[in-house]
N, CA, C, O and the ligand as a Tripos MOL2 file, in Angstrom:
@<TRIPOS>MOLECULE
protein
  301   299    76     0     0
PROTEIN
NO_CHARGES

@<TRIPOS>ATOM
      1 N           0.8390   -1.2500    0.0020 N.3       1 MET1
      2 CA          0.0270    0.0000   -0.0050 C.3       1 MET1
      3 C           0.8730    1.2450   -0.0250 C.2       1 MET1
      4 O           1.7730    1.3890    0.8020 O.2       1 MET1
      5 N           0.6170    2.1360   -0.9310 N.am      2 GLU2
      6 CA          1.3820    3.3580   -1.0590 C.3       2 GLU2
      7 C           1.1170    4.3310    0.0800 C.2       2 GLU2
      8 O          -0.0340    4.5810    0.4400 O.2       2 GLU2
      9 N           2.1460    4.8570    0.6230 N.am      3 LYS3
     10 CA          1.9690    5.7560    1.7530 C.3       3 LYS3
     11 C           2.5860    7.1320    1.4400 C.2       3 LYS3
     12 O           3.2630    7.3180    0.4290 O.2       3 LYS3
     13 N           2.3270    8.0740    2.3350 N.am      4 ASN4
     14 CA          2.8630    9.4350    2.2140 C.3       4 ASN4
     15 C           2.4840   10.1150    0.8860 C.2       4 ASN4
     16 O           3.3510   10.6410    0.1890 O.2       4 ASN4
     17 N           1.1970   10.1010    0.5440 N.am      5 LEU5
     18 CA          0.7060   10.7320   -0.6550 C.3       5 LEU5
     19 C           0.6290   12.2350   -0.4120 C.2       5 LEU5
     20 O           0.7820   12.6950    0.7200 O.2       5 LEU5
     21 N           0.3950   12.9910   -1.4660 N.am      6 GLU6
     22 CA          0.2220   14.4090   -1.3190 C.3       6 GLU6
     23 C          -1.0250   14.7150   -0.5040 C.2       6 GLU6
     24 O          -2.1020   14.2300   -0.8510 O.2       6 GLU6
     25 N          -0.9280   15.4870    0.5500 N.am      7 PRO7
     26 CA         -2.1130   15.7740    1.3880 C.3       7 PRO7
     27 C          -3.3090   16.2630    0.5720 C.2       7 PRO7
     28 O          -3.2030   17.1910   -0.2300 O.2       7 PRO7
     29 N          -4.4320   15.6190    0.7980 N.am      8 LYS8
     30 CA         -5.6680   15.9280    0.0570 C.3       8 LYS8
     31 C          -6.8220   15.9160    0.9770 C.2       8 LYS8
     32 O          -6.9470   15.0140    1.8050 O.2       8 LYS8
     33 N          -7.7150   16.9320    0.8580 N.am      9 THR9
     34 CA         -8.8890   16.9740    1.7790 C.3       9 THR9
     35 C         -10.0170   16.1850    1.0880 C.2       9 THR9
     36 O         -10.4700   16.5030   -0.0110 O.2       9 THR9
     37 N         -10.4220   15.1650    1.7920 N.am     10 VAL10
     38 CA        -11.5290   14.3330    1.3040 C.3      10 VAL10
     39 C         -12.7100   14.5500    2.2740 C.2      10 VAL10
     40 O         -12.5430   14.4630    3.4910 O.2      10 VAL10
     41 N         -13.9120   14.8340    1.7180 N.am     11 THR11
     42 CA        -15.0460   14.9770    2.5590 C.3      11 THR11
     43 C         -15.7280   13.6510    2.7470 C.2      11 THR11
     44 O         -16.0830   12.9850    1.7750 O.2      11 THR11
     45 N         -15.9150   13.2620    3.9890 N.am     12 CYS12
     46 CA        -16.6030   12.0280    4.3280 C.3      12 CYS12
     47 C         -18.0620   12.1630    4.0320 C.2      12 CYS12
     48 O         -18.5940   13.2640    3.8940 O.2      12 CYS12
     49 N         -18.7220   10.9940    3.9330 N.am     13 ARG13
     50 CA        -20.1840   10.9780    3.6660 C.3      13 ARG13
     51 C         -20.9650   11.6840    4.8100 C.2      13 ARG13
     52 O         -22.1000   12.1060    4.5880 O.2      13 ARG13
     53 N         -20.4140   11.8120    5.9560 N.am     14 CYS14
     54 CA        -21.0880   12.5110    7.0720 C.3      14 CYS14
     55 C         -20.7730   14.0040    7.0080 C.2      14 CYS14
     56 O         -21.2970   14.7720    7.8140 O.2      14 CYS14
     57 N         -19.9480   14.4220    6.0900 N.am     15 GLY15
     58 CA        -19.6760   15.8210    5.8820 C.3      15 GLY15
     59 C         -18.4110   16.3300    6.5960 C.2      15 GLY15
     60 O         -18.1030   17.5210    6.5640 O.2      15 GLY15
     61 N         -17.7040   15.4250    7.2240 N.am     16 ASN16
     62 CA        -16.5100   15.7640    7.9620 C.3      16 ASN16
     63 C         -15.2990   15.7680    6.9840 C.2      16 ASN16
     64 O         -15.0060   14.7420    6.3710 O.2      16 ASN16
     65 N         -14.6020   16.9120    6.8410 N.am     17 PRO17
     66 CA        -13.4260   16.9290    5.9440 C.3      17 PRO17
     67 C         -12.2320   16.2780    6.6350 C.2      17 PRO17
     68 O         -11.9720   16.5250    7.8120 O.2      17 PRO17
     69 N         -11.5130   15.4460    5.8900 N.am     18 ILE18
     70 CA        -10.3710   14.7160    6.4280 C.3      18 ILE18
     71 C          -9.1750   15.0130    5.4970 C.2      18 ILE18
     72 O          -9.2720   14.8680    4.2790 O.2      18 ILE18
     73 N          -8.0570   15.4300    6.0970 N.am     19 VAL19
     74 CA         -6.8480   15.6310    5.2990 C.3      19 VAL19
     75 C          -6.1330   14.2880    5.2610 C.2      19 VAL19
     76 O          -5.7360   13.7530    6.2960 O.2      19 VAL19
     77 N          -5.9710   13.7430    4.0360 N.am     20 MET20
     78 CA         -5.4560   12.3980    3.8940 C.3      20 MET20
     79 C          -4.0630   12.4120    3.2460 C.2      20 MET20
     80 O          -3.7870   13.1980    2.3390 O.2      20 MET20
     81 N          -3.1890   11.5100    3.7460 N.am     21 THR21
     82 CA         -1.8720   11.3300    3.1620 C.3      21 THR21
     83 C          -1.6460    9.8600    2.8820 C.2      21 THR21
     84 O          -0.5460    9.4540    2.5080 O.2      21 THR21
     85 N          -2.7250    9.0320    3.0680 N.am     22 GLU22
     86 CA         -2.6270    7.6110    2.7920 C.3      22 GLU22
     87 C          -3.7520    7.1750    1.9130 C.2      22 GLU22
     88 O          -4.6940    7.9360    1.6920 O.2      22 GLU22
     89 N          -3.6830    5.9430    1.3910 N.am     23 GLU23
     90 CA         -4.6880    5.4230    0.4480 C.3      23 GLU23
     91 C          -6.0560    5.3860    1.0800 C.2      23 GLU23
     92 O          -7.0450    5.6990    0.4170 O.2      23 GLU23
     93 N          -6.1460    5.0070    2.3670 N.am     24 SER24
     94 CA         -7.4210    4.9660    3.0470 C.3      24 SER24
     95 C          -7.2000    5.3060    4.5250 C.2      24 SER24
     96 O          -6.1140    5.1190    5.0740 O.2      24 SER24
     97 N          -8.2470    5.8000    5.1310 N.am     25 ASP25
     98 CA         -8.1630    6.2780    6.5110 C.3      25 ASP25
     99 C          -9.5520    6.1690    7.1400 C.2      25 ASP25
    100 O         -10.5330    5.9360    6.4340 O.2      25 ASP25
    101 N          -9.6380    6.3310    8.4130 N.am     26 TRP26
    102 CA        -10.9110    6.2690    9.1330 C.3      26 TRP26
    103 C         -11.3790    7.7090    9.4550 C.2      26 TRP26
    104 O         -10.5810    8.5600    9.8500 O.2      26 TRP26
    105 N         -12.6380    7.9450    9.2830 N.am     27 CYS27
    106 CA        -13.2130    9.2630    9.6460 C.3      27 CYS27
    107 C         -13.1410    9.3810   11.1320 C.2      27 CYS27
    108 O         -13.4800    8.4440   11.8550 O.2      27 CYS27
    109 N         -12.6930   10.5480   11.6100 N.am     28 THR28
    110 CA        -12.5640   10.7160   13.0710 C.3      28 THR28
    111 C         -13.8980   11.0160   13.7330 C.2      28 THR28
    112 O         -14.0110   10.9750   14.9580 O.2      28 THR28
    113 N         -14.9440   11.3270   12.8950 N.am     29 LYS29
    114 CA        -16.2330   11.6670   13.4650 C.3      29 LYS29
    115 C         -17.1990   10.4670   13.4780 C.2      29 LYS29
    116 O         -17.8030   10.1590   14.5050 O.2      29 LYS29
    117 N         -17.3310    9.8130   12.3470 N.am     30 CYS30
    118 CA        -18.3160    8.6910   12.2470 C.3      30 CYS30
    119 C         -17.6400    7.3080   12.1510 C.2      30 CYS30
    120 O         -18.3300    6.2890   12.1200 O.2      30 CYS30
    121 N         -16.2680    7.2640   12.1030 N.am     31 VAL31
    122 CA        -15.5460    6.0340   12.0360 C.3      31 VAL31
    123 C         -15.8250    5.1960   10.8270 C.2      31 VAL31
    124 O         -15.7860    3.9670   10.8930 O.2      31 VAL31
    125 N         -16.1160    5.8610    9.6910 N.am     32 ARG32
    126 CA        -16.3040    5.1620    8.4370 C.3      32 ARG32
    127 C         -14.9560    5.1440    7.7110 C.2      32 ARG32
    128 O         -14.0810    5.9730    7.9610 O.2      32 ARG32
    129 N         -14.8200    4.1820    6.8130 N.am     33 LYS33
    130 CA        -13.5940    4.0950    6.0340 C.3      33 LYS33
    131 C         -13.6720    5.1910    4.9090 C.2      33 LYS33
    132 O         -14.6990    5.3280    4.2440 O.2      33 LYS33
    133 N         -12.6180    5.9230    4.7290 N.am     34 VAL34
    134 CA        -12.6050    6.9680    3.7270 C.3      34 VAL34
    135 C         -11.4290    6.6950    2.8090 C.2      34 VAL34
    136 O         -10.3430    6.3540    3.2790 O.2      34 VAL34
    137 N         -11.6320    6.8420    1.4800 N.am     35 TYR35
    138 CA        -10.6100    6.4880    0.5120 C.3      35 TYR35
    139 C         -10.0460    7.7410   -0.1190 C.2      35 TYR35
    140 O         -10.7620    8.7070   -0.3830 O.2      35 TYR35
    141 N          -8.7370    7.7050   -0.3560 N.am     36 TYR36
    142 CA         -8.0560    8.8670   -1.0000 C.3      36 TYR36
    143 C          -8.5440    9.0590   -2.4110 C.2      36 TYR36
    144 O          -8.7760   10.1840   -2.8530 O.2      36 TYR36
    145 N          -8.7020    7.9290   -3.1370 N.am     37 HIS37
    146 CA         -9.2030    8.0040   -4.4880 C.3      37 HIS37
    147 C         -10.7130    7.7090   -4.4930 C.2      37 HIS37
    148 O         -11.1440    6.6490   -4.0390 O.2      37 HIS37
    149 N         -11.4760    8.6150   -4.9890 N.am     38 GLU38
    150 CA        -12.9500    8.4720   -5.0030 C.3      38 GLU38
    151 C         -13.3890    7.2230   -5.7300 C.2      38 GLU38
    152 O         -14.3660    6.5790   -5.3490 O.2      38 GLU38
    153 N         -12.6390    6.8730   -6.8120 N.am     39 LYS39
    154 CA        -12.9480    5.7010   -7.6050 C.3      39 LYS39
    155 C         -12.9370    4.4390   -6.8030 C.2      39 LYS39
    156 O         -13.7790    3.5640   -7.0040 O.2      39 LYS39
    157 N         -11.9800    4.3250   -5.8770 N.am     40 GLU40
    158 CA        -11.8940    3.1220   -4.9940 C.3      40 GLU40
    159 C         -13.1490    3.0350   -4.1250 C.2      40 GLU40
    160 O         -13.6960    1.9540   -3.9100 O.2      40 GLU40
    161 N         -13.5860    4.1690   -3.6380 N.am     41 GLN41
    162 CA        -14.7510    4.2080   -2.7860 C.3      41 GLN41
    163 C         -15.9590    3.6880   -3.5410 C.2      41 GLN41
    164 O         -16.7840    2.9660   -2.9810 O.2      41 GLN41
    165 N         -16.0680    4.0570   -4.8270 N.am     42 ARG42
    166 CA        -17.2280    3.6730   -5.6100 C.3      42 ARG42
    167 C         -17.1890    2.1640   -5.9020 C.2      42 ARG42
    168 O         -18.2090    1.4820   -5.8020 O.2      42 ARG42
    169 N         -15.9740    1.6390   -6.2740 N.am     43 SER43
    170 CA        -15.8740    0.2120   -6.5350 C.3      43 SER43
    171 C         -16.1000   -0.5930   -5.2770 C.2      43 SER43
    172 O         -16.5950   -1.7190   -5.3360 O.2      43 SER43
    173 N         -15.7440   -0.0310   -4.1480 N.am     44 HIS44
    174 CA        -15.9590   -0.7380   -2.8820 C.3      44 HIS44
    175 C         -17.4440   -0.8370   -2.6100 C.2      44 HIS44
    176 O         -17.9070   -1.8420   -2.0700 O.2      44 HIS44
    177 N         -18.2010    0.1890   -2.9750 N.am     45 ARG45
    178 CA        -19.6500    0.1640   -2.7850 C.3      45 ARG45
    179 C         -20.2670   -0.9160   -3.6610 C.2      45 ARG45
    180 O         -21.1940   -1.6110   -3.2450 O.2      45 ARG45
    181 N         -19.7260   -1.0580   -4.9240 N.am     46 TRP46
    182 CA        -20.2210   -2.0710   -5.8260 C.3      46 TRP46
    183 C         -19.9620   -3.4950   -5.2730 C.2      46 TRP46
    184 O         -20.7610   -4.4170   -5.4410 O.2      46 TRP46
    185 N         -18.8160   -3.6110   -4.6170 N.am     47 ASP47
    186 CA        -18.4750   -4.9230   -4.0020 C.3      47 ASP47
    187 C         -19.5340   -5.2700   -2.9770 C.2      47 ASP47
    188 O         -20.0030   -6.4060   -2.9160 O.2      47 ASP47
    189 N         -19.9170   -4.2680   -2.1560 N.am     48 ASN48
    190 CA        -20.9090   -4.5240   -1.1260 C.3      48 ASN48
    191 C         -22.2700   -4.8960   -1.7670 C.2      48 ASN48
    192 O         -22.9760   -5.7640   -1.2520 O.2      48 ASN48
    193 N         -22.6290   -4.2540   -2.8640 N.am     49 MET49
    194 CA        -23.8850   -4.5650   -3.5320 C.3      49 MET49
    195 C         -23.8310   -5.9510   -4.1150 C.2      49 MET49
    196 O         -24.8210   -6.6800   -4.0570 O.2      49 MET49
    197 N         -22.7100   -6.3350   -4.6730 N.am     50 TYR50
    198 CA        -22.5390   -7.6800   -5.2290 C.3      50 TYR50
    199 C         -22.7000   -8.7400   -4.1410 C.2      50 TYR50
    200 O         -23.3880   -9.7430   -4.3350 O.2      50 TYR50
    201 N         -22.0550   -8.5070   -2.9940 N.am     51 ILE51
    202 CA        -22.1640   -9.4880   -1.8810 C.3      51 ILE51
    203 C         -23.6100   -9.5520   -1.3990 C.2      51 ILE51
    204 O         -24.1040  -10.6360   -1.0870 O.2      51 ILE51
    205 N         -24.2900   -8.4280   -1.3340 N.am     52 PHE52
    206 CA        -25.6820   -8.3600   -0.9310 C.3      52 PHE52
    207 C         -26.5550   -9.1790   -1.9060 C.2      52 PHE52
    208 O         -27.4430   -9.9220   -1.4860 O.2      52 PHE52
    209 N         -26.2870   -9.0280   -3.1910 N.am     53 GLY53
    210 CA        -27.0280   -9.7320   -4.2500 C.3      53 GLY53
    211 C         -26.8130  -11.2500   -4.1380 C.2      53 GLY53
    212 O         -27.7540  -12.0250   -4.3080 O.2      53 GLY53
    213 N         -25.5910  -11.6630   -3.8570 N.am     54 VAL54
    214 CA        -25.3370  -13.1040   -3.6830 C.3      54 VAL54
    215 C         -26.0580  -13.6760   -2.5050 C.2      54 VAL54
    216 O         -26.5960  -14.7820   -2.5570 O.2      54 VAL54
    217 N         -26.0650  -12.8860   -1.3970 N.am     55 ILE55
    218 CA        -26.7380  -13.3480   -0.1500 C.3      55 ILE55
    219 C         -28.2630  -13.5040   -0.4460 C.2      55 ILE55
    220 O         -28.8760  -14.4770   -0.0080 O.2      55 ILE55
    221 N         -28.8650  -12.5430   -1.1880 N.am     56 VAL56
    222 CA        -30.2830  -12.6050   -1.5410 C.3      56 VAL56
    223 C         -30.5730  -13.9170   -2.3720 C.2      56 VAL56
    224 O         -31.5290  -14.6460   -2.1090 O.2      56 VAL56
    225 N         -29.7230  -14.1510   -3.3440 N.am     57 VAL57
    226 CA        -29.9020  -15.3570   -4.2020 C.3      57 VAL57
    227 C         -29.7840  -16.6100   -3.3460 C.2      57 VAL57
    228 O         -30.6110  -17.5110   -3.4850 O.2      57 VAL57
    229 N         -28.7970  -16.7060   -2.4740 N.am     58 VAL58
    230 CA        -28.6300  -17.8710   -1.6610 C.3      58 VAL58
    231 C         -29.7960  -18.0920   -0.7070 C.2      58 VAL58
    232 O         -30.2430  -19.2230   -0.5180 O.2      58 VAL58
    233 N         -30.2880  -17.0150   -0.1080 N.am     59 ILE59
    234 CA        -31.4390  -17.1630    0.7960 C.3      59 ILE59
    235 C         -32.6910  -17.6070   -0.0020 C.2      59 ILE59
    236 O         -33.4630  -18.4490    0.4560 O.2      59 ILE59
    237 N         -32.8670  -17.0330   -1.1810 N.am     60 THR60
    238 CA        -34.0010  -17.4130   -2.0240 C.3      60 THR60
    239 C         -33.9300  -18.9110   -2.4020 C.2      60 THR60
    240 O         -34.9310  -19.6270   -2.3610 O.2      60 THR60
    241 N         -32.7340  -19.3480   -2.7640 N.am     61 PHE61
    242 CA        -32.4900  -20.7610   -3.1560 C.3      61 PHE61
    243 C         -32.7570  -21.6490   -1.9250 C.2      61 PHE61
    244 O         -33.4430  -22.6630   -2.0520 O.2      61 PHE61
    245 N         -32.2500  -21.3050   -0.7780 N.am     62 LEU62
    246 CA        -32.4380  -22.1370    0.4380 C.3      62 LEU62
    247 C         -33.9230  -22.2090    0.8050 C.2      62 LEU62
    248 O         -34.4090  -23.2620    1.2160 O.2      62 LEU62
    249 N         -34.6540  -21.0750    0.6570 N.am     63 ALA63
    250 CA        -36.0600  -21.0600    0.9440 C.3      63 ALA63
    251 C         -36.7990  -21.9600   -0.0280 C.2      63 ALA63
    252 O         -37.7370  -22.6520    0.3650 O.2      63 ALA63
    253 N         -36.3910  -21.9630   -1.2970 N.am     64 TYR64
    254 CA        -37.0290  -22.8270   -2.2820 C.3      64 TYR64
    255 C         -36.7620  -24.3140   -1.9770 C.2      64 TYR64
    256 O         -37.6740  -25.1380   -2.0450 O.2      64 TYR64
    257 N         -35.5340  -24.6400   -1.6500 N.am     65 VAL65
    258 CA        -35.1790  -26.0480   -1.3080 C.3      65 VAL65
    259 C         -35.9170  -26.4680   -0.0530 C.2      65 VAL65
    260 O         -36.4230  -27.5880    0.0170 O.2      65 VAL65
    261 N         -35.9880  -25.6100    0.9220 N.am     66 PHE66
    262 CA        -36.7090  -25.8910    2.1820 C.3      66 PHE66
    263 C         -38.1990  -26.1250    1.9120 C.2      66 PHE66
    264 O         -38.7670  -27.0640    2.4700 O.2      66 PHE66
    265 N         -38.8480  -25.3170    1.0850 N.am     67 LEU67
    266 CA        -40.2400  -25.4760    0.7650 C.3      67 LEU67
    267 C         -40.4370  -26.7940   -0.0290 C.2      67 LEU67
    268 O         -41.3970  -27.5290    0.2010 O.2      67 LEU67
    269 N         -39.5310  -27.0630   -0.9380 N.am     68 GLU68
    270 CA        -39.6450  -28.3070   -1.7210 C.3      68 GLU68
    271 C         -39.5880  -29.5550   -0.8230 C.2      68 GLU68
    272 O         -40.3360  -30.5110   -1.0250 O.2      68 GLU68
    273 N         -38.6840  -29.5260    0.1760 N.am     69 LEU69
    274 CA        -38.4500  -30.6620    1.0310 C.3      69 LEU69
    275 C         -39.6800  -30.8180    1.9990 C.2      69 LEU69
    276 O         -40.0550  -31.9400    2.3400 O.2      69 LEU69
    277 N         -40.2800  -29.7090    2.4190 N.am     70 ILE70
    278 CA        -41.3790  -29.7260    3.3600 C.3      70 ILE70
    279 C         -42.6920  -30.0670    2.6610 C.2      70 ILE70
    280 O         -43.4730  -30.8800    3.1560 O.2      70 ILE70
    281 N         -42.9320  -29.4370    1.4980 N.am     71 VAL71
    282 CA        -44.2050  -29.5360    0.8290 C.3      71 VAL71
    283 C         -44.3410  -30.8670    0.1030 C.2      71 VAL71
    284 O         -45.3880  -31.5070    0.1970 O.2      71 VAL71
    285 N         -43.3450  -31.2880   -0.5940 N.am     72 THR72
    286 CA        -43.3880  -32.4710   -1.4770 C.3      72 THR72
    287 C         -43.8530  -33.7560   -0.7450 C.2      72 THR72
    288 O         -44.7580  -34.4220   -1.2480 O.2      72 THR72
    289 N         -43.2730  -34.1340    0.4220 N.am     73 PRO73
    290 CA        -43.7270  -35.3580    1.0660 C.3      73 PRO73
    291 C         -45.1940  -35.3620    1.5230 C.2      73 PRO73
    292 O         -45.8390  -36.4050    1.6290 O.2      73 PRO73
    293 N         -45.6820  -34.1500    1.7860 N.am     74 ALA74
    294 CA        -47.0930  -34.0460    2.2680 C.3      74 ALA74
    295 C         -48.0470  -34.3270    1.1610 C.2      74 ALA74
    296 O         -49.1780  -34.7360    1.4270 O.2      74 ALA74
    297 N         -47.6430  -34.1260   -0.1100 N.am     75 VAL75
    298 CA        -48.6210  -34.3150   -1.1940 C.3      75 VAL75
    299 C         -48.8600  -35.7910   -1.5100 C.2      75 VAL75
    300 O         -49.6530  -36.1120   -2.3950 O.2      75 VAL75
    301 ZN        -17.4590   10.6820    8.6310 Zn       76 ZN76
@<TRIPOS>BOND
     1     1     2 1
     2     2     3 1
     3     3     4 2
     4     3     5 am
     5     5     6 1
     6     6     7 1
     7     7     8 2
     8     7     9 am
     9     9    10 1
    10    10    11 1
    11    11    12 2
    12    11    13 am
    13    13    14 1
    14    14    15 1
    15    15    16 2
    16    15    17 am
    17    17    18 1
    18    18    19 1
    19    19    20 2
    20    19    21 am
    21    21    22 1
    22    22    23 1
    23    23    24 2
    24    23    25 am
    25    25    26 1
    26    26    27 1
    27    27    28 2
    28    27    29 am
    29    29    30 1
    30    30    31 1
    31    31    32 2
    32    31    33 am
    33    33    34 1
    34    34    35 1
    35    35    36 2
    36    35    37 am
    37    37    38 1
    38    38    39 1
    39    39    40 2
    40    39    41 am
    41    41    42 1
    42    42    43 1
    43    43    44 2
    44    43    45 am
    45    45    46 1
    46    46    47 1
    47    47    48 2
    48    47    49 am
    49    49    50 1
    50    50    51 1
    51    51    52 2
    52    51    53 am
    53    53    54 1
    54    54    55 1
    55    55    56 2
    56    55    57 am
    57    57    58 1
    58    58    59 1
    59    59    60 2
    60    59    61 am
    61    61    62 1
    62    62    63 1
    63    63    64 2
    64    63    65 am
    65    65    66 1
    66    66    67 1
    67    67    68 2
    68    67    69 am
    69    69    70 1
    70    70    71 1
    71    71    72 2
    72    71    73 am
    73    73    74 1
    74    74    75 1
    75    75    76 2
    76    75    77 am
    77    77    78 1
    78    78    79 1
    79    79    80 2
    80    79    81 am
    81    81    82 1
    82    82    83 1
    83    83    84 2
    84    83    85 am
    85    85    86 1
    86    86    87 1
    87    87    88 2
    88    87    89 am
    89    89    90 1
    90    90    91 1
    91    91    92 2
    92    91    93 am
    93    93    94 1
    94    94    95 1
    95    95    96 2
    96    95    97 am
    97    97    98 1
    98    98    99 1
    99    99   100 2
   100    99   101 am
   101   101   102 1
   102   102   103 1
   103   103   104 2
   104   103   105 am
   105   105   106 1
   106   106   107 1
   107   107   108 2
   108   107   109 am
   109   109   110 1
   110   110   111 1
   111   111   112 2
   112   111   113 am
   113   113   114 1
   114   114   115 1
   115   115   116 2
   116   115   117 am
   117   117   118 1
   118   118   119 1
   119   119   120 2
   120   119   121 am
   121   121   122 1
   122   122   123 1
   123   123   124 2
   124   123   125 am
   125   125   126 1
   126   126   127 1
   127   127   128 2
   128   127   129 am
   129   129   130 1
   130   130   131 1
   131   131   132 2
   132   131   133 am
   133   133   134 1
   134   134   135 1
   135   135   136 2
   136   135   137 am
   137   137   138 1
   138   138   139 1
   139   139   140 2
   140   139   141 am
   141   141   142 1
   142   142   143 1
   143   143   144 2
   144   143   145 am
   145   145   146 1
   146   146   147 1
   147   147   148 2
   148   147   149 am
   149   149   150 1
   150   150   151 1
   151   151   152 2
   152   151   153 am
   153   153   154 1
   154   154   155 1
   155   155   156 2
   156   155   157 am
   157   157   158 1
   158   158   159 1
   159   159   160 2
   160   159   161 am
   161   161   162 1
   162   162   163 1
   163   163   164 2
   164   163   165 am
   165   165   166 1
   166   166   167 1
   167   167   168 2
   168   167   169 am
   169   169   170 1
   170   170   171 1
   171   171   172 2
   172   171   173 am
   173   173   174 1
   174   174   175 1
   175   175   176 2
   176   175   177 am
   177   177   178 1
   178   178   179 1
   179   179   180 2
   180   179   181 am
   181   181   182 1
   182   182   183 1
   183   183   184 2
   184   183   185 am
   185   185   186 1
   186   186   187 1
   187   187   188 2
   188   187   189 am
   189   189   190 1
   190   190   191 1
   191   191   192 2
   192   191   193 am
   193   193   194 1
   194   194   195 1
   195   195   196 2
   196   195   197 am
   197   197   198 1
   198   198   199 1
   199   199   200 2
   200   199   201 am
   201   201   202 1
   202   202   203 1
   203   203   204 2
   204   203   205 am
   205   205   206 1
   206   206   207 1
   207   207   208 2
   208   207   209 am
   209   209   210 1
   210   210   211 1
   211   211   212 2
   212   211   213 am
   213   213   214 1
   214   214   215 1
   215   215   216 2
   216   215   217 am
   217   217   218 1
   218   218   219 1
   219   219   220 2
   220   219   221 am
   221   221   222 1
   222   222   223 1
   223   223   224 2
   224   223   225 am
   225   225   226 1
   226   226   227 1
   227   227   228 2
   228   227   229 am
   229   229   230 1
   230   230   231 1
   231   231   232 2
   232   231   233 am
   233   233   234 1
   234   234   235 1
   235   235   236 2
   236   235   237 am
   237   237   238 1
   238   238   239 1
   239   239   240 2
   240   239   241 am
   241   241   242 1
   242   242   243 1
   243   243   244 2
   244   243   245 am
   245   245   246 1
   246   246   247 1
   247   247   248 2
   248   247   249 am
   249   249   250 1
   250   250   251 1
   251   251   252 2
   252   251   253 am
   253   253   254 1
   254   254   255 1
   255   255   256 2
   256   255   257 am
   257   257   258 1
   258   258   259 1
   259   259   260 2
   260   259   261 am
   261   261   262 1
   262   262   263 1
   263   263   264 2
   264   263   265 am
   265   265   266 1
   266   266   267 1
   267   267   268 2
   268   267   269 am
   269   269   270 1
   270   270   271 1
   271   271   272 2
   272   271   273 am
   273   273   274 1
   274   274   275 1
   275   275   276 2
   276   275   277 am
   277   277   278 1
   278   278   279 1
   279   279   280 2
   280   279   281 am
   281   281   282 1
   282   282   283 1
   283   283   284 2
   284   283   285 am
   285   285   286 1
   286   286   287 1
   287   287   288 2
   288   287   289 am
   289   289   290 1
   290   290   291 1
   291   291   292 2
   292   291   293 am
   293   293   294 1
   294   294   295 1
   295   295   296 2
   296   295   297 am
   297   297   298 1
   298   298   299 1
   299   299   300 2
@<TRIPOS>SUBSTRUCTURE
     1 MET1         2 RESIDUE 1 A MET
     2 GLU2         6 RESIDUE 1 A GLU
     3 LYS3        10 RESIDUE 1 A LYS
     4 ASN4        14 RESIDUE 1 A ASN
     5 LEU5        18 RESIDUE 1 A LEU
     6 GLU6        22 RESIDUE 1 A GLU
     7 PRO7        26 RESIDUE 1 A PRO
     8 LYS8        30 RESIDUE 1 A LYS
     9 THR9        34 RESIDUE 1 A THR
    10 VAL10       38 RESIDUE 1 A VAL
    11 THR11       42 RESIDUE 1 A THR
    12 CYS12       46 RESIDUE 1 A CYS
    13 ARG13       50 RESIDUE 1 A ARG
    14 CYS14       54 RESIDUE 1 A CYS
    15 GLY15       58 RESIDUE 1 A GLY
    16 ASN16       62 RESIDUE 1 A ASN
    17 PRO17       66 RESIDUE 1 A PRO
    18 ILE18       70 RESIDUE 1 A ILE
    19 VAL19       74 RESIDUE 1 A VAL
    20 MET20       78 RESIDUE 1 A MET
    21 THR21       82 RESIDUE 1 A THR
    22 GLU22       86 RESIDUE 1 A GLU
    23 GLU23       90 RESIDUE 1 A GLU
    24 SER24       94 RESIDUE 1 A SER
    25 ASP25       98 RESIDUE 1 A ASP
    26 TRP26      102 RESIDUE 1 A TRP
    27 CYS27      106 RESIDUE 1 A CYS
    28 THR28      110 RESIDUE 1 A THR
    29 LYS29      114 RESIDUE 1 A LYS
    30 CYS30      118 RESIDUE 1 A CYS
    31 VAL31      122 RESIDUE 1 A VAL
    32 ARG32      126 RESIDUE 1 A ARG
    33 LYS33      130 RESIDUE 1 A LYS
    34 VAL34      134 RESIDUE 1 A VAL
    35 TYR35      138 RESIDUE 1 A TYR
    36 TYR36      142 RESIDUE 1 A TYR
    37 HIS37      146 RESIDUE 1 A HIS
    38 GLU38      150 RESIDUE 1 A GLU
    39 LYS39      154 RESIDUE 1 A LYS
    40 GLU40      158 RESIDUE 1 A GLU
    41 GLN41      162 RESIDUE 1 A GLN
    42 ARG42      166 RESIDUE 1 A ARG
    43 SER43      170 RESIDUE 1 A SER
    44 HIS44      174 RESIDUE 1 A HIS
    45 ARG45      178 RESIDUE 1 A ARG
    46 TRP46      182 RESIDUE 1 A TRP
    47 ASP47      186 RESIDUE 1 A ASP
    48 ASN48      190 RESIDUE 1 A ASN
    49 MET49      194 RESIDUE 1 A MET
    50 TYR50      198 RESIDUE 1 A TYR
    51 ILE51      202 RESIDUE 1 A ILE
    52 PHE52      206 RESIDUE 1 A PHE
    53 GLY53      210 RESIDUE 1 A GLY
    54 VAL54      214 RESIDUE 1 A VAL
    55 ILE55      218 RESIDUE 1 A ILE
    56 VAL56      222 RESIDUE 1 A VAL
    57 VAL57      226 RESIDUE 1 A VAL
    58 VAL58      230 RESIDUE 1 A VAL
    59 ILE59      234 RESIDUE 1 A ILE
    60 THR60      238 RESIDUE 1 A THR
    61 PHE61      242 RESIDUE 1 A PHE
    62 LEU62      246 RESIDUE 1 A LEU
    63 ALA63      250 RESIDUE 1 A ALA
    64 TYR64      254 RESIDUE 1 A TYR
    65 VAL65      258 RESIDUE 1 A VAL
    66 PHE66      262 RESIDUE 1 A PHE
    67 LEU67      266 RESIDUE 1 A LEU
    68 GLU68      270 RESIDUE 1 A GLU
    69 LEU69      274 RESIDUE 1 A LEU
    70 ILE70      278 RESIDUE 1 A ILE
    71 VAL71      282 RESIDUE 1 A VAL
    72 THR72      286 RESIDUE 1 A THR
    73 PRO73      290 RESIDUE 1 A PRO
    74 ALA74      294 RESIDUE 1 A ALA
    75 VAL75      298 RESIDUE 1 A VAL
    76 ZN76       301 GROUP 0 **** ****
């Protein structure tokens, strides 16, 4: 991880400005992760959405399997 970057003021999502000299840092106000490059922050958000999507698919699949196992023998 690259360190000692040119100091840059990044505004956190809570509105707190943070002077950053590293790739990522923690907001001193809301303790969220803040990224030096805005692009990284966006791709990180997409990662979270992807994981959320996978979880939804898995839960739906498990619910389907569960219903199949419960309903089928009763018929
Ligand atoms: Zn913050």
